[in-house]
C-alpha positions in Angstrom: 126.9 146.9 132.3 130.6 146.2 132.2 132.0 143.9 129.5 134.8 142.7 131.7 134.7 139.0 132.5 134.0 137.9 136.1 137.2 136.9 137.9 136.8 133.4 139.3 139.3 132.2 142.0 140.1 128.5 141.1 142.5 126.4 143.1 144.9 123.9 141.5 143.0 121.0 143.1 139.8 122.2 141.4 141.6 122.4 138.0 143.1 118.9 138.5 139.7 117.5 139.3 138.3 119.1 136.2 141.0 117.6 134.0 140.4 114.2 135.6 136.7 114.3 134.8 137.3 115.6 131.3 139.8 112.9 130.4 137.1 110.3 130.8 134.7 112.1 128.5 136.9 113.6 125.8 138.9 112.0 123.0 142.7 112.3 123.5 143.1 115.2 121.1 140.4 117.3 122.8 141.7 116.4 126.2 145.2 117.5 125.2 143.9 120.8 123.9 141.9 121.4 127.1 145.0 120.6 129.3 147.1 122.9 127.2 144.7 125.7 127.8 144.7 125.0 131.5 148.5 124.9 131.6 148.7 128.2 129.8 146.3 129.8 132.3 148.4 128.5 135.2 151.6 129.8 133.7 150.1 133.2 133.0 148.8 133.5 136.5 152.2 132.6 137.9 154.0 135.1 135.7 151.6 137.9 136.5 152.4 137.4 140.2 156.2 137.4 139.7 158.2 140.6 140.2 159.7 142.0 137.0 157.2 140.4 134.6 156.7 142.7 131.6 154.1 142.9 128.9 156.9 142.2 126.4 157.8 139.0 128.2 154.2 137.8 128.2 153.8 138.6 124.5 156.9 136.6 123.6 155.7 133.7 125.8 152.5 133.5 123.8 154.1 134.0 120.4 152.8 137.6 120.0 156.1 139.4 120.1 157.1 141.3 116.9 160.4 141.9 115.3 163.5 142.2 117.5 165.6 144.1 114.9 167.3 147.1 116.4 165.7 149.5 113.9 162.2 148.2 114.6 162.7 148.0 118.4 164.1 151.5 118.7 161.5 152.8 116.3 158.8 151.7 118.7 160.3 153.7 121.6 159.3 156.9 120.0 162.8 158.3 119.7 163.9 159.6 116.4 166.5 157.4 114.7 169.9 158.9 114.1 172.0 158.0 111.0 174.8 155.5 111.7 178.3 156.8 112.4 181.3 156.5 110.1 182.0 153.1 111.4 179.0 151.6 109.6 175.5 150.7 110.5 174.9 150.2 114.2 171.7 148.2 113.6 173.5 145.0 112.6 172.3 141.9 114.4 173.0 138.2 113.9 171.2 136.7 110.9 168.8 134.3 112.6 165.2 133.5 113.5 165.6 135.6 116.6 167.1 138.8 115.2 168.2 139.9 111.7 171.0 142.1 110.5 169.5 144.2 107.8 166.3 146.2 107.7 163.3 144.3 106.3 163.0 144.1 102.5 160.8 146.6 100.9 161.3 149.3 103.7 161.5 152.8 102.2 164.9 154.4 102.5 165.2 158.2 102.8 167.0 159.8 99.8 167.6 163.5 100.5 166.1 166.2 102.7 162.6 167.0 101.6 162.4 164.2 99.0 160.0 161.3 99.2 161.7 158.0 100.1 162.5 155.9 97.1 160.6 152.6 97.0 162.9 149.6 97.2 162.4 147.3 94.3 160.8 144.0 95.3 162.8 140.8 94.9 161.5 138.2 92.5 157.9 138.0 93.7 158.4 134.3 94.4 160.0 133.6 91.0 162.4 130.7 91.0 164.7 130.1 88.1 164.6 126.7 86.3 168.2 126.0 87.4 166.9 125.7 91.0 164.8 122.6 90.2 167.5 119.8 90.4 164.8 117.1 90.5 163.0 118.3 87.4 162.8 115.8 84.5 164.5 117.3 81.5 163.2 116.5 78.0 165.4 117.6 75.1 163.6 119.2 72.2 165.4 119.5 68.9 164.7 122.3 66.4 162.0 121.3 63.9 163.9 122.4 60.8 167.4 123.6 61.7 170.6 121.7 62.7 173.9 122.7 64.1 176.4 123.3 61.3 173.9 124.4 58.7 173.9 127.9 57.1 171.8 130.6 58.8 168.4 130.8 57.1 168.3 134.6 57.5 171.6 136.0 56.5 172.9 132.8 54.7 176.5 133.9 55.5 177.0 132.4 58.9 176.9 128.9 60.3 174.7 127.8 63.2 176.4 126.6 66.4 174.7 125.3 69.6 174.4 127.4 72.7 175.4 126.0 76.0 172.2 127.0 77.7 168.9 125.9 76.1 165.7 127.9 76.3 163.7 126.4 79.1 160.0 126.0 79.7 159.1 124.8 83.2 155.8 123.3 84.2 154.9 122.0 87.6 152.3 119.3 88.1 150.6 118.1 91.2 150.3 114.6 92.6 149.6 112.9 95.9 152.6 112.7 98.4 152.1 108.9 98.3 151.3 107.3 94.9 150.1 103.7 94.4 151.2 101.5 91.5 149.3 98.3 90.9 150.4 95.5 88.6 147.5 93.4 87.2 148.9 90.0 86.5 147.0 88.0 83.9 145.5 84.7 85.1 144.3 81.7 83.1 142.5 78.6 84.2 142.6 75.2 82.4 139.1 74.1 81.5 140.1 70.4 82.1 142.3 70.2 85.1 141.4 73.6 86.7 145.0 74.7 87.2 145.5 78.5 87.3 148.4 80.0 85.5 149.5 83.6 86.6 151.8 85.9 84.8 155.2 86.3 86.4 155.5 89.6 88.4 158.1 92.1 87.1 161.1 92.9 89.3 159.7 96.3 90.3 156.7 94.6 91.9 158.8 92.7 94.4 159.4 93.9 97.9 157.1 95.2 100.7 153.9 96.9 100.1 155.2 100.3 101.2 158.4 101.2 99.3 161.4 102.8 101.0 160.5 106.1 99.3 157.0 105.9 100.9 158.5 105.4 104.3 160.9 108.4 103.7 158.0 110.6 102.6 155.9 109.7 105.6 158.8 110.4 108.0 159.7 113.6 106.3 156.1 114.9 106.4 155.4 113.9 110.0 158.7 114.7 111.7 160.3 117.1 109.2 157.4 119.4 108.3 155.0 118.6 111.2 152.1 117.1 109.2 150.0 115.0 111.6 149.2 111.4 110.6 145.5 111.9 110.5 145.9 115.0 108.3 148.0 113.1 105.7 145.5 110.2 105.9 142.7 112.6 105.1 144.6 114.1 102.2 145.5 110.7 100.8 141.9 109.5 101.0 140.7 112.5 99.1 143.3 111.9 96.4 142.3 108.3 95.9 145.3 106.6 97.6 144.2 105.9 101.2 146.9 105.4 103.8 145.4 105.2 107.3 147.2 106.9 110.2 147.8 103.6 111.9 149.5 102.3 108.8 151.7 105.4 108.6 152.8 104.9 112.2 153.6 101.2 111.6 155.7 102.0 108.6 157.6 104.8 110.5 158.3 102.6 113.4 159.5 99.6 111.3 161.7 101.9 109.1 163.2 103.7 112.1 164.7 100.3 113.2 166.6 100.2 109.9 168.1 103.7 110.3 168.7 103.6 114.0 172.4 102.5 113.7 173.1 105.8 112.0 171.3 107.7 114.8 173.5 105.9 117.4 176.6 106.6 115.4 175.7 110.3 115.3 175.2 110.3 119.0 178.7 108.8 119.5 180.3 111.3 117.1 178.4 114.3 118.7 180.1 113.4 122.0 183.5 114.1 120.4 182.5 117.6 119.3 184.6 120.7 119.9 181.5 122.8 120.6 178.2 121.6 122.0 175.0 123.7 122.0 171.9 122.6 123.9 168.5 123.8 124.8 165.1 122.2 125.4 161.3 122.8 125.1 158.4 121.2 126.7 156.6 118.2 125.1 153.5 116.2 125.9 153.8 112.4 126.2 150.5 110.9 127.2 152.1 107.9 128.8 153.4 110.1 131.5 150.3 112.3 132.0 147.0 112.0 133.7 145.5 108.6 134.5 148.3 106.8 132.6 150.9 108.4 134.8 148.9 107.6 137.9 148.7 104.0 136.9 152.5 103.8 136.4 153.0 105.4 139.8 150.6 103.0 141.6 152.4 100.0 140.0 155.9 101.4 141.0 156.9 101.5 137.3 157.7 105.2 137.2 161.1 106.0 138.7 161.4 109.4 140.5 157.6 109.9 140.5 158.0 113.5 141.9 159.5 114.6 138.5 156.7 115.8 136.2 158.6 117.7 133.5 158.7 116.4 129.9 161.2 117.9 127.5 162.5 117.6 124.0 166.2 118.5 124.0 168.1 119.7 120.9 171.9 119.2 121.0 174.0 120.6 118.1 177.5 119.4 118.2 180.2 121.0 116.0 182.7 118.2 115.4 186.2 118.3 113.9 186.2 119.8 110.5 183.2 121.9 111.3 180.7 119.1 110.7 177.5 119.9 112.7 175.3 117.1 114.2 171.8 117.8 115.4 170.5 115.4 118.0 166.9 115.3 119.4 166.2 113.5 122.7 162.7 113.4 124.2 161.6 112.2 127.6 161.6 113.1 131.3 165.2 114.4 131.3 166.1 118.0 130.8 168.8 119.4 128.5 171.7 119.1 130.9 170.9 115.5 131.7 170.6 114.5 128.1 173.8 116.3 127.2 175.5 114.4 130.1 174.3 111.1 128.7 175.8 112.0 125.3 179.1 113.1 126.8 179.6 109.8 128.5 180.7 108.5 125.1 183.4 111.2 124.8 187.0 110.0 124.5 189.0 110.6 127.7 191.9 112.0 125.7 189.9 114.9 124.4 189.9 118.3 126.2 186.6 119.6 127.6 184.3 120.9 124.9 182.9 124.5 124.7 179.4 124.4 126.0 177.0 127.0 124.6 173.5 127.5 126.1 171.4 130.1 127.8 171.9 130.8 131.5 169.6 128.1 132.9 171.3 125.8 135.4 169.4 122.8 134.1 171.3 123.1 130.7 174.6 122.4 132.4 175.8 118.7 132.1 176.6 117.6 135.7 179.7 115.4 136.2 181.4 116.6 132.9 184.0 119.2 132.5 183.0 121.9 130.0 184.1 125.4 129.0 181.0 127.3 129.8 179.7 129.9 127.4 176.4 131.8 127.5 174.3 133.2 124.6 174.7 136.9 124.1 171.5 137.1 122.1 169.6 136.0 125.3 171.2 138.9 127.2 170.2 141.3 124.4 166.6 140.1 124.6 166.3 141.3 128.2 167.3 144.8 127.0 164.8 144.6 124.1 162.0 144.0 126.7 162.7 147.4 128.3 163.0 149.7 125.3 159.6 151.3 125.9 160.6 152.2 129.5 164.2 153.2 129.0 164.6 154.2 125.3 167.9 156.1 125.5 169.7 153.6 127.7 168.5 150.6 125.6 169.5 152.4 122.4 173.0 152.6 123.7 173.1 149.0 124.7 171.5 147.6 121.5 173.7 149.7 119.2 176.9 148.6 121.0 175.9 144.9 120.9 174.9 145.4 117.3 178.5 146.3 116.4 179.7 143.1 118.0 177.2 141.0 116.1 178.1 142.8 112.9 181.7 141.8 113.4 180.8 138.2 114.0 178.5 138.2 110.9 181.3 139.6 108.7 183.7 136.9 110.0 181.3 134.2 109.1 180.6 135.6 105.6 184.3 135.9 104.9 185.0 132.4 106.0 187.7 133.3 108.5 189.4 130.5 110.5 188.8 130.3 114.3 192.2 131.9 114.9 191.5 134.8 112.5 188.0 135.3 113.9 189.4 135.5 117.4 191.9 138.1 116.4 189.3 140.2 114.6 186.9 140.1 117.7 189.7 141.0 120.1 190.7 143.9 117.9 187.3 145.2 117.0 184.7 143.8 119.5 187.0 143.9 122.6 187.0 147.7 123.0 183.3 147.9 122.4 182.5 145.3 125.1 185.0 146.9 127.6 183.3 150.3 127.2 179.9 148.7 127.5 180.8 147.0 130.7 182.2 150.2 132.2 179.0 152.0 131.1 176.7 149.5 132.7 178.6 149.5 136.0 178.4 153.3 136.1 174.7 153.2 135.6 174.3 151.1 138.7 177.0 152.7 140.9 175.9 156.2 140.1 172.2 155.3 140.8 171.2 156.3 137.3 169.3 153.0 137.0 167.4 151.3 139.8 168.9 147.8 140.3 165.4 146.3 140.8 163.9 147.9 137.7 163.6 146.0 134.4 166.7 147.6 132.9 168.6 147.2 136.2 167.8 143.4 136.1 168.8 143.3 132.4 172.2 145.0 133.2 172.7 142.7 136.2 172.0 139.7 133.9 174.8 140.8 131.6 177.3 141.7 134.3 176.8 138.6 136.3 177.5 136.3 133.3 180.1 138.6 131.6 182.9 136.0 131.4 180.6 133.4 129.9 178.9 135.9 127.5 182.3 137.1 126.2 184.1 133.8 125.9 184.4 134.5 122.1 186.9 137.2 123.0 189.3 134.7 124.7 188.8 131.3 123.2 189.1 130.5 119.5 186.0 129.1 117.9 183.8 130.0 120.9 180.3 130.9 119.5 178.6 134.2 120.3 175.0 132.9 120.5 172.9 129.7 120.6 170.9 130.4 117.5 171.9 127.2 115.7 170.4 125.2 118.5 167.2 127.3 118.7 166.7 126.9 115.0 167.0 123.1 115.4 164.6 123.1 118.2 161.9 124.7 116.0 161.5 121.4 114.3 160.3 119.8 117.5 158.2 122.9 118.3 156.5 122.7 114.9 155.8 119.0 115.4 154.3 119.7 118.9 152.1 122.6 117.6 150.7 120.4 114.8 150.6 116.9 116.4 150.1 118.1 120.0 151.6 115.0 121.7 153.3 111.7 121.6 151.3 108.8 122.9 154.3 106.8 124.4 158.0 107.1 125.1 158.5 104.7 122.2 156.7 107.1 119.8 158.9 110.0 121.1 162.1 108.0 120.5 161.0 107.2 116.9 160.4 110.9 116.4 163.9 111.6 117.8 165.5 109.2 115.3 163.8 110.7 112.3 164.3 114.3 113.4 168.0 113.8 114.0 168.6 112.3 110.6 166.5 114.8 108.8 167.9 118.0 110.4 171.5 116.8 110.3 171.1 116.0 106.6 169.7 119.5 106.1 172.6 121.1 108.0 175.0 119.5 105.4 172.9 120.6 102.4 171.7 117.1 101.6 168.3 116.1 100.4 166.8 114.3 103.4 164.3 112.4 101.2 167.1 110.8 99.2 169.3 110.3 102.3 166.6 108.4 104.2 165.7 106.3 101.2 169.4 105.3 100.6 169.7 104.2 104.3 166.7 102.0 104.0 167.6 100.5 100.7 171.1 99.5 102.1 169.9 98.5 105.5 172.3 95.6 105.8 175.3 97.7 104.9 174.1 100.4 107.3 173.9 97.9 110.2 177.4 96.5 109.4 179.1 99.9 109.2 177.0 102.9 110.2 180.0 105.2 110.0 180.0 104.9 106.2 176.5 106.2 106.0 176.6 109.6 107.6 175.1 112.6 105.8 178.5 113.9 104.7 179.9 110.6 103.4 177.0 108.5 102.2 177.3 109.6 98.6 180.9 108.4 98.5 179.7 105.0 100.0 177.0 104.8 97.3 179.6 105.5 94.6 181.9 102.8 96.0 179.1 100.3 96.0 178.1 101.2 92.4 181.8 100.7 91.4 182.0 97.4 93.1 178.8 96.2 91.4 180.1 97.2 88.0 183.4 95.4 88.7 181.5 92.2 89.6 179.4 92.4 86.5 182.3 92.9 84.1 183.7 89.3 84.3 180.2 87.8 83.7 179.7 90.1 80.7 183.1 89.0 79.2 182.2 85.4 79.7 
């Protein structure tokens, strides 16, 4: 008897009926999981019927794709690797989550002919030096018997002097993410009159039940690292400090109102950027799904009811001075529409920004002039998918593109200005790209590659968008890929994979506010926990002037406030 499953032909109407019946019987989490499985099945069936769908594309769609490094990809093709030419390694790729420049750590490197490859020494094994713990509490420990300036007890000839760096012993202790502190105020009752006298509460006990640091931790865990509310609630309960999921949501919602002025200021500043990246990913918002959606449609409360897509858009704007701003916008609009809404705040005197995205039309902001640029890494990925079918041709393409990415990586590491980077690319990458373009045209014109084959479609993708893919050769500052936006989008994807869905549009907006502040702070090397806490503790000042509380200048604002407070206290102390 065959082990192959029986193929059942199911219509979309039958699947929709199944989901409608299941929604009434299942809890929201189980229903969302079932709907996700059905959606995956529908997408898989559609892709299988499409022309040009490859196994590599399907594996990448379902998160099963492996490394896209040139060395790894070409190794899988079965062709023997050749050593790099005198110009350097041809396997260099952009350092990102999509492709990496160097071979993976620990890979054996050949030494000489006939010799066994030398094993590369492992790095650190997870060791972190004590200097990398800026938040550690430092407790000075003096020598038990000796003091600086005394004679050496061993040789008796020299004098002891202090070393700049002490010997350090680091210990890490565990605690709950949220810690409760309870003040037990003494109470006394008069035996005659019955009046109760209660001890005065210390200053630290004043304020709301959930401190600003608690709100920051909840937001950082939920929206920064993707810990669902019920998971944190279960952990807190096990550690003896229960914080229900509903309480966490209430705190996150109320605290988001305090920091929203900064979110709005970041949106306004992002509109003035010189370069704007955008991309989106799907999201689930239960308010616009299933019976809830049907109820909104029946009441006429859902505009454009034919639109069913739900997206989280990531916009990374590089503003003047190279300051990056990451925005997250979730709802029924796709990436181009959300970017268009942001660009409405752009000053009329500014020139059109450089717009970097993949080649999807829905990423383009309608009604706004932009200098269009497409991601070269996306074009490269189409070639990667065809390595097993066309190993020699794909090797040529990947090695040529690798040289260009290597030049861009070197410009970034050397900190070149946009003008210097442009000249370097024109001098070193320009000839490589010109030769590659001629080679691709020859493959199609000489009938060496069938236009409708997988490689032919990959070549046509590159040739059709050549001007947008090579904007970095003509315009200073033009990016070569959209990796910075794709890395930002992983925050929303991580949240979706763990929490599955937002319940309402309001919940999605609260998530956008926190994600925007968290990731923008991370892009500037700031501690998001300290940043969010500072915004909440100075909520009145933030509301009055949000421009003074951006991730790159809030420390200066805090220092100015501390100086003003010290100046106010000085006259009182003198009196």
